[in-house]
C-alpha positions as CSV (number, residue, x, y, z in Angstrom):
1,X,99.4,115.6,92.6
2,X,99.0,117.0,96.1
3,X,95.6,115.4,96.3
4,X,96.8,111.9,95.2
5,X,100.1,111.4,96.9
6,X,98.7,110.9,100.5
7,X,95.9,108.6,99.1
8,X,98.4,106.5,97.1
9,X,100.7,106.3,100.1
10,X,98.0,104.9,102.3
11,X,96.8,102.6,99.6
12,X,100.4,101.3,99.1
13,X,100.9,100.9,102.8
14,X,97.7,98.8,103.2
15,X,98.2,96.7,100.1
16,X,101.9,96.0,100.7
17,X,101.2,95.1,104.4
18,X,98.5,92.8,103.2
19,X,100.8,91.1,100.7
20,X,103.5,90.8,103.3
21,X,101.1,89.1,105.7
22,X,99.7,86.9,102.9
23,X,103.2,85.8,101.9
24,X,104.4,85.3,105.5
25,X,104.3,82.3,107.7
26,X,101.2,80.4,108.7
27,X,99.3,80.6,110.9
28,X,99.0,84.4,110.6
29,X,99.5,86.1,114.0
30,X,98.2,89.4,115.2
31,X,101.8,90.4,115.8
32,X,102.7,89.8,112.1
33,X,99.8,91.9,111.0
34,X,100.6,94.7,113.4
35,X,104.3,94.6,112.3
36,X,103.6,94.8,108.6
37,X,101.0,97.6,109.0
38,X,103.4,99.5,111.2
39,X,106.3,99.0,108.8
40,X,104.4,100.2,105.8
41,X,102.8,103.2,107.5
42,X,106.3,104.3,108.6
43,X,107.6,103.7,105.0
44,X,104.9,105.3,102.9
45,X,102.6,107.9,104.7
46,X,105.4,109.0,107.0
47,X,108.7,108.3,105.3
48,X,108.1,108.7,101.6
49,X,105.3,111.4,101.9
50,X,107.6,113.5,104.1
51,X,110.5,113.1,101.6
52,X,108.1,114.2,98.8
53,X,107.1,117.2,101.0
54,X,110.8,118.0,101.5
55,X,111.4,118.0,97.7
56,X,108.4,120.3,97.2
57,X,109.1,122.8,99.9
58,X,112.8,123.0,99.2
59,X,113.1,122.7,95.4
60,X,109.6,123.9,94.2
61,X,108.5,126.3,96.9
62,X,106.2,128.4,94.6
63,X,104.1,125.5,93.5
64,X,104.2,123.9,96.9
65,X,103.0,127.0,98.6
66,X,100.3,127.5,95.9
67,X,99.0,124.0,96.5
68,X,98.4,124.9,100.1
69,X,96.8,128.2,99.3
70,X,99.8,130.3,100.6
71,X,102.3,132.7,99.2
72,X,105.9,131.3,99.0
73,X,107.9,131.9,102.2
74,X,111.5,131.6,103.3
75,X,110.1,129.3,106.1
76,X,109.4,126.7,103.5
77,X,113.1,125.7,103.6
78,X,112.8,125.0,107.3
79,X,109.6,123.1,106.8
80,X,111.3,121.1,104.1
81,X,114.3,120.3,106.3
82,X,111.9,119.1,109.0
83,X,110.2,116.9,106.4
84,X,113.6,115.6,105.4
85,X,114.4,114.5,108.9
86,X,111.0,112.9,109.5
87,X,111.1,111.2,106.1
88,X,114.5,109.7,106.7
89,X,113.6,108.6,110.2
90,X,110.4,107.0,108.9
91,X,112.2,105.0,106.3
92,X,114.9,103.9,108.8
93,X,112.2,103.0,111.4
94,X,110.3,100.9,108.8
95,X,113.1,98.4,108.5
96,X,115.7,98.9,111.1
97,X,114.1,100.7,114.0
98,X,113.6,99.4,117.5
99,X,110.3,99.9,119.2
100,X,111.7,102.9,120.9
101,X,113.0,104.5,117.7
102,X,109.6,103.9,116.1
103,X,107.9,105.5,119.1
104,X,110.2,108.5,118.7
105,X,109.3,108.8,115.0
106,X,105.6,108.6,116.1
107,X,106.0,111.3,118.7
108,X,107.9,113.6,116.3
109,X,105.3,113.0,113.6
110,X,102.5,113.8,116.0
111,X,104.2,117.1,116.9
112,X,105.0,118.1,113.3
113,X,102.3,116.5,111.2
114,X,99.6,116.8,113.9
115,X,100.6,120.5,114.3
116,X,100.4,121.0,110.6
117,X,97.0,119.4,110.6
118,X,95.8,121.8,113.3
119,X,97.2,124.6,111.2
120,X,95.2,123.4,108.2
121,X,92.0,123.3,110.3
122,X,92.7,126.8,111.5
123,X,93.3,128.0,108.0
124,X,90.0,126.4,106.9
125,X,88.0,127.9,109.7
126,X,89.6,131.4,109.7
127,X,90.2,132.0,106.0
128,X,88.1,129.4,104.2
129,X,91.3,128.0,102.6
130,X,90.0,124.9,100.8
131,X,93.1,124.4,98.6
132,X,93.8,120.7,98.0
133,X,97.1,120.9,99.9
134,X,95.3,122.4,102.9
135,X,91.9,120.8,103.0
136,X,92.5,117.6,100.9
137,X,93.7,114.2,101.9
138,X,96.9,115.6,103.4
139,X,94.8,117.1,106.2
140,X,93.6,113.7,107.2
141,X,96.9,112.0,106.7
142,X,98.6,114.6,109.0
143,X,96.5,113.3,111.8
144,X,96.1,109.7,110.8
145,X,99.8,108.8,110.3
146,X,101.1,109.6,113.8
147,X,98.0,108.2,115.4
148,X,98.4,105.0,113.4
149,X,102.1,104.7,114.4
150,X,101.5,105.2,118.1
151,X,98.3,103.1,118.1
152,X,100.0,100.2,116.3
153,X,103.0,100.4,118.7
154,X,100.5,100.4,121.7
155,X,98.7,97.4,120.2
156,X,102.1,95.6,119.8
157,X,102.9,96.3,123.4
158,X,99.5,95.1,124.6
159,X,99.7,91.9,122.6
160,X,103.2,91.2,123.7
161,X,104.6,91.5,120.3
162,X,107.7,93.7,120.1
163,X,110.0,93.7,117.1
164,X,113.5,92.5,117.9
165,X,116.3,94.9,116.9
166,X,118.1,93.5,113.8
């Protein structure tokens, strides 16, 4: 499961963004493509995957730790709570967030998820920990999600497309 969730989240984000663009107005604009990609990256790889991580770390700490190649730890509750905050912020930013709110979610994701990704790389290099929750798709998603959010926001700014606050 730990292997598939990040992959399915990215697949859902790309497919649903494509469907939203396909069903949207014509002609298709760069701004519309960027908006839909950003929306669904915030919703799936950041929002829903973080909520899934919250559930795992808080309610199933033993299996969650085992999937990462670690022993259970009281710190998992804190990691789970951080995931809860990021997950809720990602879901909110997907549909109701201003560009500034979305940027804040990107920065927090870069700090937390990017930091987790660095931790995974350190674990791989220092201990050879190749558990699927440490060296699998989650490793790449930890770096890709915040970079995608901040990159898409930068592209929106460069193209002059900024989502209006609803």
